[in-house]
All heavy atoms as TSV, in Angstrom:
chain	resi	resn	atom	element	x	y	z
A	1	MET	N	N	117.021	118.364	89.534
A	1	MET	CA	C	115.746	118.575	88.935
A	1	MET	C	C	115.562	120.046	88.577
A	1	MET	O	O	115.057	120.335	87.501
A	1	MET	CB	C	114.644	118.110	89.878
A	1	MET	CG	C	114.609	116.618	90.052
A	1	MET	SD	S	113.614	116.372	91.419
A	1	MET	CE	C	112.636	115.148	91.333
A	2	ARG	N	N	115.956	120.885	89.499
A	2	ARG	CA	C	115.830	122.327	89.234
A	2	ARG	C	C	116.605	122.695	87.964
A	2	ARG	O	O	116.099	123.410	87.102
A	2	ARG	CB	C	116.321	123.134	90.428
A	2	ARG	CG	C	116.122	124.626	90.277
A	2	ARG	CD	C	116.543	125.400	91.519
A	2	ARG	NE	N	115.937	124.926	92.734
A	2	ARG	CZ	C	114.719	125.245	93.171
A	2	ARG	NH1	N	113.960	126.028	92.436
A	2	ARG	NH2	N	114.256	124.771	94.300
A	3	TYR	N	N	117.815	122.199	87.838
A	3	TYR	CA	C	118.636	122.494	86.654
A	3	TYR	C	C	117.966	121.962	85.389
A	3	TYR	O	O	117.884	122.658	84.382
A	3	TYR	CB	C	120.032	121.900	86.818
A	3	TYR	CG	C	120.951	122.224	85.676
A	3	TYR	CD1	C	121.537	123.481	85.575
A	3	TYR	CD2	C	121.216	121.289	84.689
A	3	TYR	CE1	C	122.367	123.794	84.514
A	3	TYR	CE2	C	122.047	121.589	83.626
A	3	TYR	CZ	C	122.617	122.839	83.538
A	3	TYR	OH	O	123.429	123.153	82.490
A	4	ALA	N	N	117.470	120.745	85.443
A	4	ALA	CA	C	116.837	120.132	84.274
A	4	ALA	C	C	115.615	120.916	83.819
A	4	ALA	O	O	115.433	121.157	82.624
A	4	ALA	CB	C	116.452	118.693	84.582
A	5	PHE	N	N	114.796	121.311	84.769
A	5	PHE	CA	C	113.546	121.978	84.404
A	5	PHE	C	C	113.700	123.477	84.182
A	5	PHE	O	O	113.081	124.037	83.275
A	5	PHE	CB	C	112.477	121.718	85.467
A	5	PHE	CG	C	112.003	120.291	85.493
A	5	PHE	CD1	C	111.950	119.594	86.687
A	5	PHE	CD2	C	111.612	119.635	84.339
A	5	PHE	CE1	C	111.492	118.278	86.724
A	5	PHE	CE2	C	111.172	118.329	84.358
A	5	PHE	CZ	C	111.109	117.648	85.552
A	6	GLU	N	N	114.521	124.152	84.970
A	6	GLU	CA	C	114.626	125.610	84.860
A	6	GLU	C	C	115.706	126.065	83.883
A	6	GLU	O	O	115.501	127.016	83.143
A	6	GLU	CB	C	114.855	126.226	86.237
A	6	GLU	CG	C	113.650	126.079	87.139
A	6	GLU	CD	C	113.849	126.711	88.507
A	6	GLU	OE1	O	114.952	127.221	88.792
A	6	GLU	OE2	O	112.885	126.687	89.297
A	7	GLU	N	N	116.843	125.409	83.902
A	7	GLU	CA	C	117.941	125.835	83.026
A	7	GLU	C	C	117.862	125.173	81.649
A	7	GLU	O	O	117.970	125.836	80.630
A	7	GLU	CB	C	119.293	125.522	83.675
A	7	GLU	CG	C	119.514	126.229	84.995
A	7	GLU	CD	C	119.549	127.740	84.883
A	7	GLU	OE1	O	120.080	128.250	83.873
A	7	GLU	OE2	O	119.044	128.408	85.802
A	8	LEU	N	N	117.690	123.859	81.645
A	8	LEU	CA	C	117.643	123.135	80.373
A	8	LEU	C	C	116.268	123.165	79.726
A	8	LEU	O	O	116.113	122.814	78.563
A	8	LEU	CB	C	118.081	121.679	80.577
A	8	LEU	CG	C	119.507	121.482	81.080
A	8	LEU	CD1	C	119.790	120.001	81.289
A	8	LEU	CD2	C	120.513	122.101	80.117
A	9	LYS	N	N	115.261	123.570	80.514
A	9	LYS	CA	C	113.881	123.667	80.024
A	9	LYS	C	C	113.339	122.329	79.513
A	9	LYS	O	O	112.538	122.285	78.577
A	9	LYS	CB	C	113.761	124.721	78.921
A	9	LYS	CG	C	114.321	126.075	79.271
A	9	LYS	CD	C	113.491	126.768	80.300
A	9	LYS	CE	C	114.006	128.191	80.485
A	9	LYS	NZ	N	113.820	128.707	81.794
A	10	LEU	N	N	113.765	121.248	80.145
A	10	LEU	CA	C	113.255	119.934	79.753
A	10	LEU	C	C	111.797	119.807	80.193
A	10	LEU	O	O	111.432	120.253	81.282
A	10	LEU	CB	C	114.073	118.816	80.397
A	10	LEU	CG	C	115.534	118.714	79.978
A	10	LEU	CD1	C	116.237	117.613	80.760
A	10	LEU	CD2	C	115.642	118.454	78.488
A	11	PRO	N	N	110.951	119.204	79.380
A	11	PRO	CA	C	109.553	119.043	79.760
A	11	PRO	C	C	109.332	117.881	80.728
A	11	PRO	O	O	108.318	117.837	81.428
A	11	PRO	CB	C	108.852	118.761	78.431
A	11	PRO	CG	C	109.909	118.136	77.585
A	11	PRO	CD	C	111.204	118.780	78.009
A	12	GLU	N	N	110.302	116.964	80.783
A	12	GLU	CA	C	110.115	115.762	81.581
A	12	GLU	C	C	111.466	115.124	81.896
A	12	GLU	O	O	112.402	115.200	81.110
A	12	GLU	CB	C	109.258	114.780	80.775
A	12	GLU	CG	C	108.989	113.472	81.426
A	12	GLU	CD	C	108.122	112.575	80.557
A	12	GLU	OE1	O	108.517	112.277	79.415
A	12	GLU	OE2	O	107.053	112.179	81.046
A	13	LEU	N	N	111.530	114.490	83.063
A	13	LEU	CA	C	112.682	113.666	83.427
A	13	LEU	C	C	112.218	112.218	83.481
A	13	LEU	O	O	111.097	111.943	83.896
A	13	LEU	CB	C	113.214	114.044	84.803
A	13	LEU	CG	C	113.916	115.380	84.935
A	13	LEU	CD1	C	114.319	115.612	86.389
A	13	LEU	CD2	C	115.124	115.445	84.037
A	14	VAL	N	N	113.089	111.320	83.064
A	14	VAL	CA	C	112.795	109.897	83.174
A	14	VAL	C	C	113.945	109.220	83.902
A	14	VAL	O	O	115.086	109.683	83.865
A	14	VAL	CB	C	112.552	109.221	81.812
A	14	VAL	CG1	C	111.336	109.801	81.132
A	14	VAL	CG2	C	113.761	109.326	80.920
A	15	SER	N	N	113.616	108.150	84.575
A	15	SER	CA	C	114.605	107.361	85.295
A	15	SER	C	C	114.229	105.907	85.127
A	15	SER	O	O	113.050	105.555	85.076
A	15	SER	CB	C	114.595	107.763	86.770
A	15	SER	OG	O	115.586	107.074	87.474
A	16	LEU	N	N	115.229	105.054	85.046
A	16	LEU	CA	C	114.952	103.634	84.889
A	16	LEU	C	C	115.852	102.819	85.795
A	16	LEU	O	O	116.931	103.252	86.189
A	16	LEU	CB	C	115.140	103.198	83.434
A	16	LEU	CG	C	116.505	103.457	82.806
A	16	LEU	CD1	C	117.355	102.211	82.847
A	16	LEU	CD2	C	116.314	103.920	81.382
A	17	THR	N	N	115.359	101.636	86.141
A	17	THR	CA	C	116.129	100.710	86.956
A	17	THR	C	C	115.575	99.309	86.750
A	17	THR	O	O	114.474	99.147	86.221
A	17	THR	CB	C	116.107	101.095	88.446
A	17	THR	OG1	O	117.057	100.297	89.145
A	17	THR	CG2	C	114.740	100.887	89.062
A	18	ALA	N	N	116.341	98.334	87.179
A	18	ALA	CA	C	115.865	96.950	87.130
A	18	ALA	C	C	114.633	96.831	88.021
A	18	ALA	O	O	114.543	97.473	89.077
A	18	ALA	CB	C	116.948	95.993	87.588
A	19	ILE	N	N	113.694	96.024	87.614
A	19	ILE	CA	C	112.403	95.922	88.303
A	19	ILE	C	C	112.540	95.548	89.782
A	19	ILE	O	O	111.772	95.979	90.616
A	19	ILE	CB	C	111.456	94.954	87.550
A	19	ILE	CG1	C	110.017	95.230	87.935
A	19	ILE	CG2	C	111.869	93.513	87.746
A	19	ILE	CD1	C	109.010	94.599	86.996
A	20	GLY	N	N	113.562	94.780	90.124
A	20	GLY	CA	C	113.740	94.348	91.509
A	20	GLY	C	C	114.537	95.293	92.382
A	20	GLY	O	O	114.733	95.029	93.566
A	21	ASN	N	N	114.990	96.412	91.840
A	21	ASN	CA	C	115.803	97.359	92.602
A	21	ASN	C	C	114.890	98.272	93.427
A	21	ASN	O	O	114.640	99.428	93.090
A	21	ASN	CB	C	116.691	98.170	91.660
A	21	ASN	CG	C	117.712	99.002	92.394
A	21	ASN	OD1	O	117.589	99.245	93.591
A	21	ASN	ND2	N	118.715	99.447	91.680
A	22	GLU	N	N	114.408	97.733	94.522
A	22	GLU	CA	C	113.427	98.448	95.350
A	22	GLU	C	C	113.979	99.738	95.943
A	22	GLU	O	O	113.240	100.713	96.093
A	22	GLU	CB	C	112.892	97.535	96.456
A	22	GLU	CG	C	112.062	96.381	95.941
A	22	GLU	CD	C	110.807	96.838	95.202
A	22	GLU	OE1	O	110.231	97.883	95.570
A	22	GLU	OE2	O	110.402	96.139	94.257
A	23	ARG	N	N	115.244	99.767	96.292
A	23	ARG	CA	C	115.815	100.996	96.870
A	23	ARG	C	C	115.762	102.148	95.876
A	23	ARG	O	O	115.353	103.258	96.213
A	23	ARG	CB	C	117.238	100.759	97.346
A	23	ARG	CG	C	117.303	99.919	98.596
A	23	ARG	CD	C	118.716	99.754	99.069
A	23	ARG	NE	N	118.743	98.988	100.305
A	23	ARG	CZ	C	119.844	98.659	100.927
A	23	ARG	NH1	N	121.023	99.026	100.442
A	23	ARG	NH2	N	119.783	97.968	102.037
A	24	SER	N	N	116.171	101.891	94.648
A	24	SER	CA	C	116.120	102.944	93.630
A	24	SER	C	C	114.687	103.346	93.333
A	24	SER	O	O	114.388	104.531	93.139
A	24	SER	CB	C	116.805	102.478	92.348
A	24	SER	OG	O	118.194	102.428	92.532
A	25	ARG	N	N	113.793	102.383	93.309
A	25	ARG	CA	C	112.393	102.684	93.040
A	25	ARG	C	C	111.801	103.559	94.143
A	25	ARG	O	O	111.019	104.474	93.868
A	25	ARG	CB	C	111.601	101.396	92.870
A	25	ARG	CG	C	112.031	100.624	91.623
A	25	ARG	CD	C	111.268	99.362	91.452
A	25	ARG	NE	N	109.892	99.689	91.065
A	25	ARG	CZ	C	108.988	98.786	90.748
A	25	ARG	NH1	N	109.290	97.509	90.756
A	25	ARG	NH2	N	107.773	99.161	90.416
A	26	ARG	N	N	112.192	103.325	95.388
A	26	ARG	CA	C	111.715	104.168	96.493
A	26	ARG	C	C	112.238	105.598	96.352
A	26	ARG	O	O	111.512	106.556	96.616
A	26	ARG	CB	C	112.120	103.574	97.840
A	26	ARG	CG	C	111.162	102.504	98.331
A	26	ARG	CD	C	111.372	102.166	99.792
A	26	ARG	NE	N	112.690	101.607	100.077
A	26	ARG	CZ	C	113.014	100.322	99.957
A	26	ARG	NH1	N	112.115	99.451	99.550
A	26	ARG	NH2	N	114.226	99.908	100.241
A	27	VAL	N	N	113.497	105.730	95.948
A	27	VAL	CA	C	114.056	107.074	95.747
A	27	VAL	C	C	113.269	107.801	94.667
A	27	VAL	O	O	112.895	108.971	94.829
A	27	VAL	CB	C	115.554	107.012	95.390
A	27	VAL	CG1	C	116.066	108.357	94.918
A	27	VAL	CG2	C	116.362	106.511	96.577
A	28	MET	N	N	112.998	107.128	93.557
A	28	MET	CA	C	112.250	107.750	92.467
A	28	MET	C	C	110.865	108.191	92.946
A	28	MET	O	O	110.413	109.296	92.626
A	28	MET	CB	C	112.139	106.789	91.290
A	28	MET	CG	C	113.452	106.513	90.609
A	28	MET	SD	S	113.232	105.276	89.314
A	28	MET	CE	C	114.812	104.449	89.398
A	29	ALA	N	N	110.210	107.338	93.701
A	29	ALA	CA	C	108.884	107.677	94.221
A	29	ALA	C	C	108.966	108.865	95.179
A	29	ALA	O	O	108.127	109.773	95.127
A	29	ALA	CB	C	108.260	106.469	94.909
A	30	LYS	N	N	109.977	108.893	96.041
A	30	LYS	CA	C	110.140	110.013	96.981
A	30	LYS	C	C	110.409	111.329	96.251
A	30	LYS	O	O	110.060	112.392	96.754
A	30	LYS	CB	C	111.269	109.727	97.969
A	30	LYS	CG	C	110.874	108.731	99.041
A	30	LYS	CD	C	111.995	108.514	100.021
A	30	LYS	CE	C	111.592	107.504	101.079
A	30	LYS	NZ	N	112.647	107.289	102.068
A	31	LEU	N	N	111.017	111.237	95.084
A	31	LEU	CA	C	111.267	112.433	94.285
A	31	LEU	C	C	110.011	112.908	93.555
A	31	LEU	O	O	110.029	113.930	92.883
A	31	LEU	CB	C	112.381	112.168	93.271
A	31	LEU	CG	C	113.774	111.983	93.859
A	31	LEU	CD1	C	114.756	111.543	92.773
A	31	LEU	CD2	C	114.251	113.261	94.527
A	32	GLY	N	N	108.942	112.141	93.680
A	32	GLY	CA	C	107.692	112.519	93.039
A	32	GLY	C	C	107.488	111.905	91.666
A	32	GLY	O	O	106.521	112.229	90.971
A	33	MET	N	N	108.392	111.041	91.268
A	33	MET	CA	C	108.270	110.398	89.963
A	33	MET	C	C	107.186	109.327	90.025
A	33	MET	O	O	106.931	108.750	91.076
A	33	MET	CB	C	109.608	109.786	89.547
A	33	MET	CG	C	110.723	110.801	89.465
A	33	MET	SD	S	112.273	110.114	88.910
A	33	MET	CE	C	112.213	110.620	87.195
A	34	THR	N	N	106.539	109.096	88.889
A	34	THR	CA	C	105.468	108.102	88.837
A	34	THR	C	C	105.836	106.975	87.884
A	34	THR	O	O	106.606	107.161	86.936
A	34	THR	CB	C	104.142	108.740	88.397
A	34	THR	OG1	O	104.331	109.388	87.137
A	34	THR	CG2	C	103.654	109.739	89.426
A	35	HIS	N	N	105.256	105.824	88.171
A	35	HIS	CA	C	105.529	104.607	87.402
A	35	HIS	C	C	104.242	104.090	86.792
A	35	HIS	O	O	103.228	103.979	87.484
A	35	HIS	CB	C	106.138	103.559	88.340
A	35	HIS	CG	C	106.211	102.199	87.747
A	35	HIS	ND1	N	105.526	101.128	88.276
A	35	HIS	CD2	C	106.878	101.730	86.675
A	35	HIS	CE1	C	105.780	100.057	87.556
A	35	HIS	NE2	N	106.590	100.397	86.573
A	36	ASP	N	N	104.282	103.789	85.515
A	36	ASP	CA	C	103.164	103.157	84.821
A	36	ASP	C	C	103.634	101.773	84.396
A	36	ASP	O	O	104.519	101.656	83.538
A	36	ASP	CB	C	102.771	103.984	83.594
A	36	ASP	CG	C	101.636	103.359	82.800
A	36	ASP	OD1	O	101.200	102.231	83.124
A	36	ASP	OD2	O	101.191	104.008	81.838
A	37	PRO	N	N	103.084	100.702	84.979
A	37	PRO	CA	C	103.524	99.343	84.646
A	37	PRO	C	C	103.460	99.028	83.152
A	37	PRO	O	O	104.214	98.183	82.670
A	37	PRO	CB	C	102.573	98.444	85.439
A	37	PRO	CG	C	102.114	99.293	86.575
A	37	PRO	CD	C	102.055	100.702	86.024
A	38	ALA	N	N	102.624	99.728	82.414
A	38	ALA	CA	C	102.541	99.511	80.966
A	38	ALA	C	C	103.831	99.915	80.260
A	38	ALA	O	O	104.071	99.508	79.120
A	38	ALA	CB	C	101.357	100.266	80.385
A	39	GLU	N	N	104.664	100.714	80.929
A	39	GLU	CA	C	105.917	101.158	80.325
A	39	GLU	C	C	107.119	100.304	80.724
A	39	GLU	O	O	108.250	100.606	80.324
A	39	GLU	CB	C	106.193	102.624	80.683
A	39	GLU	CG	C	105.184	103.568	80.071
A	39	GLU	CD	C	105.524	105.018	80.329
A	39	GLU	OE1	O	105.811	105.379	81.491
A	39	GLU	OE2	O	105.494	105.787	79.360
A	40	ASN	N	N	106.906	99.258	81.504
A	40	ASN	CA	C	108.010	98.353	81.829
A	40	ASN	C	C	108.571	97.775	80.528
A	40	ASN	O	O	107.831	97.603	79.553
A	40	ASN	CB	C	107.530	97.217	82.736
A	40	ASN	CG	C	107.161	97.690	84.118
A	40	ASN	OD1	O	107.334	98.851	84.467
A	40	ASN	ND2	N	106.639	96.789	84.934
A	41	PHE	N	N	109.853	97.496	80.527
A	41	PHE	CA	C	110.480	97.030	79.286
A	41	PHE	C	C	111.667	96.123	79.592
A	41	PHE	O	O	112.193	96.119	80.706
A	41	PHE	CB	C	110.939	98.232	78.456
A	41	PHE	CG	C	112.047	99.026	79.098
A	41	PHE	CD1	C	113.367	98.822	78.741
A	41	PHE	CD2	C	111.768	99.965	80.080
A	41	PHE	CE1	C	114.391	99.547	79.337
A	41	PHE	CE2	C	112.778	100.698	80.683
A	41	PHE	CZ	C	114.097	100.483	80.308
A	42	ASP	N	N	112.089	95.382	78.588
A	42	ASP	CA	C	113.284	94.552	78.678
A	42	ASP	C	C	114.473	95.359	78.190
A	42	ASP	O	O	114.422	95.946	77.091
A	42	ASP	CB	C	113.138	93.283	77.836
A	42	ASP	CG	C	112.100	92.335	78.401
A	42	ASP	OD1	O	111.900	92.336	79.625
A	42	ASP	OD2	O	111.496	91.584	77.613
A	43	HIS	N	N	115.529	95.403	78.997
A	43	HIS	CA	C	116.729	96.144	78.611
A	43	HIS	C	C	117.314	95.493	77.359
A	43	HIS	O	O	117.583	94.303	77.340
A	43	HIS	CB	C	117.752	96.129	79.752
A	43	HIS	CG	C	118.825	97.130	79.565
A	43	HIS	ND1	N	119.794	97.009	78.597
A	43	HIS	CD2	C	119.077	98.287	80.209
A	43	HIS	CE1	C	120.611	98.037	78.658
A	43	HIS	NE2	N	120.191	98.835	79.632
A	44	PRO	N	N	117.509	96.270	76.304
A	44	PRO	CA	C	117.938	95.693	75.026
A	44	PRO	C	C	119.358	95.127	75.009
A	44	PRO	O	O	119.688	94.335	74.133
A	44	PRO	CB	C	117.805	96.862	74.041
A	44	PRO	CG	C	117.901	98.082	74.893
A	44	PRO	CD	C	117.309	97.709	76.231
A	45	LYS	N	N	120.182	95.505	75.981
A	45	LYS	CA	C	121.566	95.028	75.975
A	45	LYS	C	C	121.795	93.842	76.893
A	45	LYS	O	O	122.931	93.391	77.039
A	45	LYS	CB	C	122.511	96.170	76.332
A	45	LYS	CG	C	122.494	97.258	75.273
A	45	LYS	CD	C	123.697	98.126	75.351
A	45	LYS	CE	C	123.641	99.102	74.190
A	45	LYS	NZ	N	124.911	99.672	73.892
A	46	LEU	N	N	120.726	93.348	77.514
A	46	LEU	CA	C	120.869	92.194	78.397
A	46	LEU	C	C	120.205	90.980	77.761
A	46	LEU	O	O	119.129	91.093	77.171
A	46	LEU	CB	C	120.240	92.477	79.765
A	46	LEU	CG	C	120.938	93.554	80.595
A	46	LEU	CD1	C	120.153	93.827	81.872
A	46	LEU	CD2	C	122.359	93.151	80.920
A	47	PRO	N	N	120.836	89.813	77.891
A	47	PRO	CA	C	120.247	88.604	77.314
A	47	PRO	C	C	118.892	88.283	77.948
A	47	PRO	O	O	118.619	88.660	79.092
A	47	PRO	CB	C	121.262	87.500	77.627
A	47	PRO	CG	C	122.384	88.124	78.354
A	47	PRO	CD	C	122.100	89.575	78.564
A	48	ALA	N	N	118.065	87.576	77.218
A	48	ALA	CA	C	116.702	87.256	77.658
A	48	ALA	C	C	116.680	86.530	78.987
A	48	ALA	O	O	115.732	86.671	79.756
A	48	ALA	CB	C	115.992	86.435	76.587
A	49	THR	N	N	117.715	85.788	79.310
A	49	THR	CA	C	117.742	85.015	80.553
A	49	THR	C	C	118.370	85.773	81.726
A	49	THR	O	O	118.399	85.264	82.840
A	49	THR	CB	C	118.522	83.707	80.335
A	49	THR	OG1	O	119.841	84.034	79.877
A	49	THR	CG2	C	117.834	82.823	79.306
A	50	HIS	N	N	118.850	86.972	81.484
A	50	HIS	CA	C	119.524	87.741	82.544
A	50	HIS	C	C	118.502	88.172	83.600
A	50	HIS	O	O	117.434	88.686	83.269
A	50	HIS	CB	C	120.218	88.960	81.955
A	50	HIS	CG	C	121.234	89.552	82.860
A	50	HIS	ND1	N	120.892	90.304	83.968
A	50	HIS	CD2	C	122.579	89.500	82.843
A	50	HIS	CE1	C	121.983	90.694	84.590
A	50	HIS	NE2	N	123.022	90.219	83.917
A	51	PRO	N	N	118.809	88.011	84.889
A	51	PRO	CA	C	117.843	88.361	85.950
A	51	PRO	C	C	117.528	89.856	86.040
A	51	PRO	O	O	116.504	90.230	86.611
A	51	PRO	CB	C	118.510	87.856	87.226
A	51	PRO	CG	C	119.949	87.708	86.904
A	51	PRO	CD	C	120.034	87.427	85.427
A	52	LEU	N	N	118.375	90.717	85.488
A	52	LEU	CA	C	118.136	92.168	85.544
A	52	LEU	C	C	117.554	92.724	84.246
A	52	LEU	O	O	117.474	93.932	84.063
A	52	LEU	CB	C	119.431	92.905	85.887
A	52	LEU	CG	C	120.061	92.556	87.229
A	52	LEU	CD1	C	121.373	93.316	87.416
A	52	LEU	CD2	C	119.111	92.833	88.374
A	53	ARG	N	N	117.146	91.862	83.361
A	53	ARG	CA	C	116.669	92.310	82.051
A	53	ARG	C	C	115.422	93.197	82.142
A	53	ARG	O	O	115.315	94.209	81.469
A	53	ARG	CB	C	116.384	91.119	81.147
A	53	ARG	CG	C	115.917	91.546	79.770
A	53	ARG	CD	C	115.832	90.387	78.825
A	53	ARG	NE	N	115.182	90.777	77.595
A	53	ARG	CZ	C	115.808	90.952	76.448
A	53	ARG	NH1	N	117.101	90.742	76.358
A	53	ARG	NH2	N	115.142	91.304	75.373
A	54	ARG	N	N	114.453	92.838	82.979
A	54	ARG	CA	C	113.197	93.605	83.056
A	54	ARG	C	C	113.430	94.907	83.814
A	54	ARG	O	O	113.994	94.916	84.909
A	54	ARG	CB	C	112.121	92.766	83.749
A	54	ARG	CG	C	110.727	93.269	83.547
A	54	ARG	CD	C	110.269	93.031	82.136
A	54	ARG	NE	N	108.905	93.521	81.955
A	54	ARG	CZ	C	108.434	93.905	80.802
A	54	ARG	NH1	N	109.168	93.836	79.724
A	54	ARG	NH2	N	107.207	94.352	80.709
A	55	HIS	N	N	113.013	96.011	83.221
A	55	HIS	CA	C	113.210	97.341	83.796
A	55	HIS	C	C	111.889	98.080	83.954
A	55	HIS	O	O	110.914	97.788	83.266
A	55	HIS	CB	C	114.145	98.168	82.901
A	55	HIS	CG	C	115.584	97.957	83.194
A	55	HIS	ND1	N	116.207	96.739	83.071
A	55	HIS	CD2	C	116.539	98.817	83.603
A	55	HIS	CE1	C	117.481	96.861	83.395
A	55	HIS	NE2	N	117.712	98.111	83.724
A	56	VAL	N	N	111.919	99.049	84.860
A	56	VAL	CA	C	110.782	99.943	85.072
A	56	VAL	C	C	111.202	101.358	84.698
A	56	VAL	O	O	112.376	101.712	84.774
A	56	VAL	CB	C	110.285	99.912	86.535
A	56	VAL	CG1	C	109.694	98.572	86.873
A	56	VAL	CG2	C	111.398	100.266	87.499
A	57	LEU	N	N	110.233	102.144	84.304
A	57	LEU	CA	C	110.470	103.521	83.908
A	57	LEU	C	C	109.630	104.427	84.808
A	57	LEU	O	O	108.437	104.186	84.997
A	57	LEU	CB	C	110.057	103.713	82.446
A	57	LEU	CG	C	110.295	105.080	81.839
A	57	LEU	CD1	C	111.788	105.298	81.622
A	57	LEU	CD2	C	109.557	105.197	80.525
A	58	TYR	N	N	110.264	105.439	85.360
A	58	TYR	CA	C	109.572	106.441	86.176
A	58	TYR	C	C	109.676	107.779	85.463
A	58	TYR	O	O	110.678	108.060	84.804
A	58	TYR	CB	C	110.207	106.539	87.563
A	58	TYR	CG	C	109.790	105.449	88.506
A	58	TYR	CD1	C	110.257	104.154	88.357
A	58	TYR	CD2	C	108.920	105.709	89.564
A	58	TYR	CE1	C	109.878	103.142	89.224
A	58	TYR	CE2	C	108.537	104.712	90.444
A	58	TYR	CZ	C	109.021	103.441	90.266
A	58	TYR	OH	O	108.627	102.443	91.137
A	59	ARG	N	N	108.661	108.616	85.623
A	59	ARG	CA	C	108.625	109.921	84.955
A	59	ARG	C	C	108.258	111.032	85.940
A	59	ARG	O	O	107.531	110.806	86.899
A	59	ARG	CB	C	107.564	109.929	83.854
A	59	ARG	CG	C	107.818	108.960	82.734
A	59	ARG	CD	C	106.661	109.017	81.715
A	59	ARG	NE	N	106.878	108.100	80.622
A	59	ARG	CZ	C	107.581	108.385	79.536
A	59	ARG	NH1	N	108.113	109.582	79.389
A	59	ARG	NH2	N	107.744	107.489	78.593
A	60	LEU	N	N	108.739	112.216	85.625
A	60	LEU	CA	C	108.344	113.423	86.358
A	60	LEU	C	C	108.268	114.559	85.356
A	60	LEU	O	O	109.254	114.869	84.685
A	60	LEU	CB	C	109.357	113.763	87.457
A	60	LEU	CG	C	109.042	115.012	88.277
A	60	LEU	CD1	C	107.761	114.835	89.084
A	60	LEU	CD2	C	110.204	115.355	89.191
A	61	THR	N	N	107.101	115.175	85.247
A	61	THR	CA	C	106.937	116.307	84.347
A	61	THR	C	C	107.322	117.602	85.055
A	61	THR	O	O	107.290	117.687	86.288
A	61	THR	CB	C	105.488	116.429	83.844
A	61	THR	OG1	O	104.644	116.695	84.972
A	61	THR	CG2	C	105.041	115.167	83.113
A	62	ARG	N	N	107.650	118.587	84.273
A	62	ARG	CA	C	107.974	119.905	84.826
A	62	ARG	C	C	106.786	120.448	85.613
A	62	ARG	O	O	106.941	120.994	86.704
A	62	ARG	CB	C	108.345	120.886	83.709
A	62	ARG	CG	C	108.768	122.242	84.249
A	62	ARG	CD	C	109.041	123.285	83.177
A	62	ARG	NE	N	109.846	122.773	82.099
A	62	ARG	CZ	C	109.587	123.005	80.806
A	62	ARG	NH1	N	108.556	123.720	80.446
A	62	ARG	NH2	N	110.371	122.522	79.872
A	63	GLU	N	N	105.586	120.269	85.074
A	63	GLU	CA	C	104.383	120.769	85.755
A	63	GLU	C	C	104.193	120.103	87.108
A	63	GLU	O	O	103.920	120.784	88.101
A	63	GLU	CB	C	103.160	120.521	84.880
A	63	GLU	CG	C	101.886	121.025	85.485
A	63	GLU	CD	C	100.664	120.757	84.597
A	63	GLU	OE1	O	100.837	120.368	83.442
A	63	GLU	OE2	O	99.557	120.927	85.110
A	64	LYS	N	N	104.349	118.803	87.176
A	64	LYS	CA	C	104.176	118.110	88.454
A	64	LYS	C	C	105.263	118.548	89.447
A	64	LYS	O	O	104.998	118.737	90.632
A	64	LYS	CB	C	104.228	116.593	88.261
A	64	LYS	CG	C	103.949	115.852	89.537
A	64	LYS	CD	C	103.843	114.362	89.341
A	64	LYS	CE	C	103.617	113.721	90.697
A	64	LYS	NZ	N	103.638	112.284	90.630
A	65	TRP	N	N	106.473	118.731	88.964
A	65	TRP	CA	C	107.562	119.195	89.820
A	65	TRP	C	C	107.255	120.582	90.375
A	65	TRP	O	O	107.389	120.819	91.563
A	65	TRP	CB	C	108.866	119.199	89.031
A	65	TRP	CG	C	110.010	119.758	89.790
A	65	TRP	CD1	C	110.699	119.178	90.805
A	65	TRP	CD2	C	110.616	121.043	89.587
A	65	TRP	NE1	N	111.689	120.011	91.255
A	65	TRP	CE2	C	111.653	121.170	90.521
A	65	TRP	CE3	C	110.381	122.076	88.703
A	65	TRP	CZ2	C	112.454	122.308	90.592
A	65	TRP	CZ3	C	111.185	123.216	88.764
A	65	TRP	CH2	C	112.199	123.305	89.718
A	66	ARG	N	N	106.795	121.488	89.510
A	66	ARG	CA	C	106.446	122.844	89.960
A	66	ARG	C	C	105.340	122.814	91.013
A	66	ARG	O	O	105.392	123.533	92.000
A	66	ARG	CB	C	105.994	123.704	88.779
A	66	ARG	CG	C	107.114	124.260	87.991
A	66	ARG	CD	C	106.588	125.234	86.959
A	66	ARG	NE	N	107.660	125.680	86.092
A	66	ARG	CZ	C	107.514	126.003	84.826
A	66	ARG	NH1	N	106.324	125.937	84.266
A	66	ARG	NH2	N	108.537	126.393	84.113
A	67	ASN	N	N	104.340	121.985	90.776
A	67	ASN	CA	C	103.237	121.869	91.732
A	67	ASN	C	C	103.726	121.355	93.079
A	67	ASN	O	O	103.228	121.772	94.124
A	67	ASN	CB	C	102.140	120.967	91.183
A	67	ASN	CG	C	101.395	121.597	90.039
A	67	ASN	OD1	O	101.416	122.805	89.835
A	67	ASN	ND2	N	100.743	120.766	89.239
A	68	SER	N	N	104.701	120.465	93.093
A	68	SER	CA	C	105.212	119.924	94.353
A	68	SER	C	C	105.970	120.995	95.134
A	68	SER	O	O	106.010	120.949	96.366
A	68	SER	CB	C	106.108	118.719	94.095
A	68	SER	OG	O	107.364	119.104	93.549
A	69	LEU	N	N	106.557	121.952	94.463
A	69	LEU	CA	C	107.278	123.036	95.141
A	69	LEU	C	C	106.315	123.991	95.843
A	69	LEU	O	O	106.671	124.595	96.853
A	69	LEU	CB	C	108.133	123.830	94.140
A	69	LEU	CG	C	109.265	123.085	93.466
A	69	LEU	CD1	C	109.969	123.995	92.479
A	69	LEU	CD2	C	110.254	122.527	94.472
A	70	ALA	N	N	105.125	124.116	95.298
A	70	ALA	CA	C	104.144	125.056	95.835
A	70	ALA	C	C	103.479	124.528	97.111
A	70	ALA	O	O	102.843	125.283	97.828
A	70	ALA	CB	C	103.079	125.355	94.794
A	71	GLN	N	N	103.644	123.263	97.387
A	71	GLN	CA	C	102.985	122.664	98.551
A	71	GLN	C	C	103.770	122.865	99.818
A	71	GLN	O	O	104.888	123.048	99.913
A	71	GLN	CB	C	102.756	121.174	98.334
A	71	GLN	CG	C	101.808	120.926	97.204
A	71	GLN	CD	C	101.618	119.444	96.926
A	71	GLN	OE1	O	102.170	118.592	97.606
A	71	GLN	NE2	N	100.840	119.150	95.914
């Protein structure tokens, strides 16, 4: 995260995983990333009937990351 925000100057990081992958979702949450259910999506490379098709998107902005360091 430090490299992404300080060296690459990215404004935001995103992470995605299958909706049922609770372990990955917990890691994203522990990293301070947030999830908006309105941004859930179907993975375009998986068939409609595939059990892993539905995905979630988590985000972390540079500002939120900086604020978490100050705490």
